[in-house]
C-alpha positions, 0 to 999 in steps of 0.5 A: 309432540312429535319428531324429538329425534330432531332439534326442536323448540323448548318443550315448555315453549311448545306447551305455552303455545298450545295453551295460548293458541288452542285455549286448552290446558296442557298436562304433560304425561311424558317428558323428553330427555334431550332432542335431536342427536342427544335424544335419549328417551322420555320420562313418564311422570305418572309411572316414575319410569324412564324409557330409553330410546334407540335410534335406527329402529323405526321399522321395528317394535323396540324392546325398550329399556326401562329405568325405574325412579327419577333419582336412580343412578342407572339413569345417570349412567344411561343418559349421562350426568348432564342430561340426567340433571337437566331432566330433574331440573326441568321436571321440578319446574314442570311439576310445579308450574304445569297442570295435573291430568284430570279425567273430567277436564279431559272429557269436557275438552278443557285439558289435554294430556301431552306426550313426547316421542318420534313417530318415525322412530316408532318411539313414544307412540305406544304411550299415547295410544295407551293413554287414549285407550285408558282415558277416552270416553266410551261410545255415547248414546245418540238422540233419534227422532223417536227415542235415545239409542244407547251404544250398549244396545244389541241391535245394530244402528248407524248413520252416514255422516260423510260421502267422499268420491274417488278415494281409489285412484283406480276406480271412480268410486264413492264411499259413504262413511257410517258411524256405528251407534249401537250393536255389532256389524258383521259381514253379510248382515241385512240392514234396513235403509230407513229413508228408502224403506228397503233392506240391503245386504252389506257384505263389502263394508270397508275399514280404513287405516290412513291411506289403506282400506280393507274389508271389515269383518265386524265393527262395534259401537263407535267404529266407522265403516265405509259403504260403497255408494252407487247413488242411493245413500245420502248424508244423514241416512240411517241403517238399522236392523229393522227399526224405523228411526232417524238420528237427529243433529246431522247437517243436511246440505242444500244442493249446489246451483250450477250455471253453464256459460257459453261464449258466443265470441271465441275471440274474447275467451281470454277476457272472459276467463280473466273476468271470471277469475276476478269474480271468484 
């Protein structure tokens, strides 16, 4: 839950909405202390620690003050008696009425951990990332046409699941997104493009962070890298270190059908455009 440095809805209402709309149980991991101008930090339910927020430091990595224990008198001094008591009252309700975190339910997609913070203030994001690192499943094995490829295998394999054009506004480029299934990608390595039966040297693979891109020096199972596509790569293509296999379960899209319309009478252009708009 983001933007705690602004006035927001009641956290319990937000949890209820997530559960009702997304049909998934919520397990709070951190809980906010106030919001907007009164936002003081978050309490970590599992660690029994309070992390205090400092405004105006979103461009830096904050040195966060930690108060251990919910009933620690330092908490009352740091956030004020009223907010400290409000936190304790809310947590009594939360711990009694909400779900506890369960690893198996999380992996099955039946439950989601919930964190609170402010991304613009660079606060609370680290708690979310720590939880993701700790609880997220490792890269899974994937079925190919001849066998199951395990993520721990040494030899590289990967498949293309998406192609996007014009990602760089300065160039009319196309990038093929490839998920690494096994092994390790290293810059300049030779891979077999299975569908066309040719070996290619991948020396300019890309990695992405939001809108930024950079050349990937290495990538491991579970990572996604971008390959410059000059028309030879298709969705579902497999790249390996020599083995001939094709991963299954990847959708193939039929080519689109195009029609060209020529207007014989230029005086009827407005009518034609209007009717085409109504059709689509």
